[in-house]
N, C-alpha and C positions, 0 to 999 in steps of 0.2 A: 429550644426556647432560650432567648437571651435574658440574662438577669438584668434587674433594674440598674445595677452599678455599671455593667458594661455598656448598657444603652446610653446612660448619661455621659460616660467617659467618651464614647464614640462621638456624641454630639459636641462635646467640648473640643475634641480634636478638629472637627469641622469648623468650629467657630474661630480657630486661629487664623484662617484665611478668609473669613467673612466678617463683615461689619455687623455687630449686634444691632437689632432694631426692635423696638416693642410696638405692639399693635393690640388693639382691643377688638374682641368679637362682638358682633352685633346680634341682637335677638329681637324677636317680636313677641309681644304679649298676646295671650289668647285666653278665652274663657268660653265655656259652653253652658254656663249656668242660666237657669230660667228665672223669670220674675214677672210680676204683674206690671201692666203698662203704666200704672200710676206711680209706682215707686220702683222703677227698674234699676236694680243695682248692678246690672251686668253689662259686659261689653260683648260686641259681636266677636265670634271666633276669628282668629287670624288665619290666613292661608298658610302660614309657616310658623308654627309654634317654636319656642326657643329650642326644644329638644330635637327639632327637625334640622337645625343648622349644624353642619358637621365640621365647621372650622375647628381645628384643635385649639385648646386653651393656650393662653399666653404666659409670659413672665416666668420662664423656666429658671429655677435656681441654678447657680453655677457652682455650687459646692454640695458635696455629700457629707452629712455629719459623720465624723470619725471619733470613736472612743479613744481617748488618750489616757495612758496609764498615769496614775498619780505618783508624783515624786515622793520618796520616803523622807521622813523627818530626819535631819542630821543633828538636831538639838539634843543635848544630853538631858536625861530625866533629872529633874530637880527634886521631885517628891513622888511618893506613890499616888497621892491624890491627883497630881498633874498628869501622871502617866495614865491613870484610869480615865481622866477626862479626854486626853488625846486619843486613846484607843477607842473610846466611845464615838468621838468625832470621826475618826477614820472609818469605823464600822458604818456609820450613817452615810458617809460619802460613798463608800464602796457599794452600799445598798442602792443609793441614788443612781450611781453609774450602771449598776446591774439592771435596775428597773428601766433606765433609759435605753439600754441595749435591747432589752426584751421588747420595749414598745416599738423600737425601730424595726426589729425583726418581725414582730407581730404585725405591724402595718404592712410589711411586705408580704407576709403569708396571708393575712385576712383582707380580702377585697382587692388585692392585686398589685401587679407589677408597677402600676402607674402611681403608687403612693408617693414615690420620690420623683417620678418623671411626669406627673400629671399636668404640669404647666407647659410641658412639651416644647417643641422646637421652633416655634414661630419667632420668638425673640432672638434665638441664637442664629438662625439661618438668615434672618433679615426679611424685609417685606418682599424683596424681589426673588426670593428663593422659596417657592412653594411647589416642590415637585409633586406630580400626581403619584408617583411611586415613592411614597414616603414610608420608610420602614420603622419598626420599633413600637407599633401601637395597634390601632384599630383597623389597619388595612392589611394586616398579615393573617393569612387564612390557611387552613388545612382542608383538603378535599378527601372525603372518604369514598373512594371509587366503588367499593362493594355495596354500600348502602345508599349512596346518593346524598348523604348528609354533608354539611360544611360547618366546621367549628373554628373558633377564634384561636389562633396559634398561641397567644399569650395566656389564654385561659380556656383550654379545650373542653371545659364543662359547659361552655356557652355555645349553642348551635344557632344557625339561621332558622328562623321560625316565623309563623304567621301570627300577627297580633289579633286580639279580639276585634270584632267589628263594632263601631259606634252605633247606638240606637238612634234611628232617624224616623221622620215621617216620609213615606213613599206613596205612590199611587196604588190604588187597590189591586190593579192588574199587573203590578211590577213583579219581576222575577225576584226582587229583593224583599218582597212582602213576607212577614212572618205569620205562620199559621200555627196557633197554639192548640194544645190538647187539654181536654178536661176543664175548660173554663166554666166557672159557676158564679152565680150572683151572691153567694152567701159564705161558703166555707173558705178557710185558708187554703191556698193552692200555690203551685209553683209555676214560674214562667218557663214552661217547657214546650218546645216546638215539635212539629211532626218529624223533622229531620234530626231530632235529638240534640238540639242546641238549647242553651239556657240564657236567660237574661240575668245579669249579675252586676255588681257594683265594683268600682275602683277600690283599691285597698284603703285609701285614706279619705276621710271627709275633708272637704274644703270649705273655707269661710270667706265671705265678702259682704260688707254693707248690710248687716242684719239678716243674712241668709247663711245656712249651711247647705251643702249639696254634695252629691256623689256623681261622678261621671258614670254613665250607664252603658254597659257593653253587652255584646252577645258572642257566645263561644260555646263549643262543646267541651271545653276544658276548664270551666270556672264553676264555682260553687253556685248551685241553683238558689234563686232568691224567692223566699215565701212572700206572699202578699194577700191582702184581703180587699174586697170591693165594697166600699161603703157608700150608702145612699144612692146606689146605682150611678155613681158619679166618680168618686175618688178611688184611685189605686194606691194602696198604702202599705208600707213595710211595717215590720213589727216594732220598729223604733220611731214610727210616726213621720217618716219621710213620704212625700206625696209625688206621684208621677206628674211631670210638668213639661210643657213645650217651651223651649227657650224663648224668652222675651215675649211669649204669647203670640209669636208670629206663626200662625198655623198655615204653613206653606210647605211644599215639597222640599225634602232634604234638610229640614230644620232639626237640630238636635233635640232629643228628649231625655231628661234626667230626673233624678229624685231630689226634692228640695224640702227644706224646713225653715219657716220664718221664725225669727226670735221674738217677734211682737205678737205671736199668737194667731197670725193671719194665714197659717198654712192651708187651712181648709177654706179657701176662697173660691167660690163657684162662679160660673159665667164666663170663663176664659180658657186658658191653656191647661187647666187641671181637670177638665171634665172629659171623661172617656166613656165609650160604649164597648161592651163585650159582645161582638157580633156572633150570630149563629154559625157562621162558617169558620170560626176559630180565629178571626182577625180582631184587632182592637183599633178603634177609630176615635179621633177627637170628635166630641159632639158637635162642635161648630163647623166641621167639614168632614162628613162621613165618607167622602170619596178618597180620603187619605187614611192610611193604616200605619201601624208600627212596622218598621223594616230595618234593614241593616245598610251601613255604608261600607266603603272599601276598606280592606285590611292593609296594614303596613307590613313591611319587612322589618323584623326585630331580631334581637338575640334573646335566647331563653335557655334555662336549664331543664325545662319541662320536656318530656319526651313526646307527649301528644301533639303539640302544635308544630313540631319540626317539619321543615320542608325537605322533600327528597327529590332531587333532580333526576330526570329520566335519562340523561346522557352523561352521567357522572364519570364513566370510564373514559369516554372521549375527552371530557374536560381535564381529567387527571393526566391524560397523555398530551396535553397542550393544544388540543384542537379547539377551534371556535365552535361553540354550541349555542342553542337557544335555551334560555332558563325555563324550560318546560317542566311541569310537575303535575301530579294528579289534580285535575280540576281547574287547570289554568297555568299561569306562569308569572314571572316577575317582569314588570315594565318600569320605565322611568318617566317621570312627568316631562312634558314638552317644554315647560317653562323652566328656565335656568335662574336660580337665585345666586346673588353674590354675597358672601359672608366673609369679611375680613380678608378679601383677596382670593378666597377659594370659590370655585364654581360648583354649585350644588344643584342636583336634580333629585327630587324625591322619588323613592321607590315604593311602588304599590303592587298588590297582587291583582291580576286581571284574568279574565276568561281566555283571552287570546292576545296575540301580538307580543310574545315574550322577547326580552332583550337577548342580544347575542353577545357572549362574553368568551374570554379564554383565560387560562391559568398559567402563569409563568413560573410556578413553583412557590410563589409567595403571594402575589397580588392576583385578585380577580378583576380583570380589566374589560372594559367595553371593546368591541371588535376593532375599533380604530385606536385604542390605547389612550383615549383622551380623558377617561374617567376610571376611578378605582372604587370598588365597593368599600365602604367606610362606616365604622361604628361611631355614632354621634358622640363627639367630644372624647372619643376613645375610652368611654366609661363602660366597664364590664358590669352592667346592671340589668336585672331582670326586666324585659320589656323595652330596653333602650332601642331606638330606631336605627336602621341601617340604610344608608342612601348612597348615591353615586356622587363622588367628589373629584374635581380636577384642579390642577394647578392653574397658574395664570395664563399659560399658553395652551391653545386648544390642541395643537399637535406637538408632541414631544419626541425626542430622539429615542424611538423604540423600534425594535426590529421585529416586524410581524412575521418574518420568515421563521422565527423561532417558534411561533404559534402555528405549527403545521396544520393545515386544514384542507379539506377538499373544496371548501368555499373560499372565495376571495373576499377580503375585508373591503367594505365600501367606505366612502367618506361619510363622516358623521356616525351616529349610533345606529346600528342595525337592529331591526326587530324581525320577528317571524313573519310579519306582513310585507316586508320589503320585496319588490319584484326581483 
């Protein structure tokens, strides 16, 4: 594991032969909050929220703070009082220097190596130097051949994992429909499904234009959410947040969240907050009973939690440098077909799917697609719980990479290979 100091010094050595250039990362705003049609305070969710863009941050500092020893006083003491004042001043300065050192060391210990290098290398290397194989951050990985797990090299407490699923409206006969147990019209109950998943809330409440809301998710590894069913209409939490279809657009794949209005209009009937508890264990919006609560696709993320970690089925072959499919129990990891451009980086979102897993290989540091054009990347190189992991490439689609080093019984094809390739 490289230290933050050696990482920055290495980058500075590189910068001597390259022209510095600054650039700014682009991001798209998103929101999945719900509202009534008359006073809609929300925006439609973006297809690429800011956290999904994996371009490393910019404006790297070119110096590392260094503690300098204070020079001793050469002045002769003129009086005991003056000496006492000077000693007190020196003591305060030494304390300040000590605290500053502790803060610097603490920032490196707590929350990570990127505390000094978090603005990373884009400005140092220049706009035309964005290699796919960029070391020193969120593209450096450790493969655990015996368990199938993959951890971040710079903070091995974070593992590749599956995110919770967003709560959506799906068709009644969809495989993604949720079937709940022990639904009742009166008593407080839990959102628990027959396959032992739970409906829960994001950690922080969000605010916008007179509304508070929680993103609502489904997972086997979150705290179950208690609710009551009021007036055979409203599904309500203990703190008076009401289940709500985003923008009251009661259509398939629309987000469903919990909201509270600051003007007292939370319990507004006749729209996206009216639900039916069906006898088969499903929950439908009253205005369209052919739809039910269901789940959306899961993202690939980093997590310290053991439960949601993914375990690849061909991890030994991966550790040996062979090209493998990212298969795991219940499916695999795929990349979106659409490529986004973020500050010169090529980004393809990673999601979990039932079939068609990506083909990748491991060169001892990077997890690369079979053609070497994309590397698995932690968004913004931030080691944070639930931060997304996508496939990111440099400016050129094909780089100078020797696929012979990735020995495999399969030949790498042009473009990104999946398990469905002929």
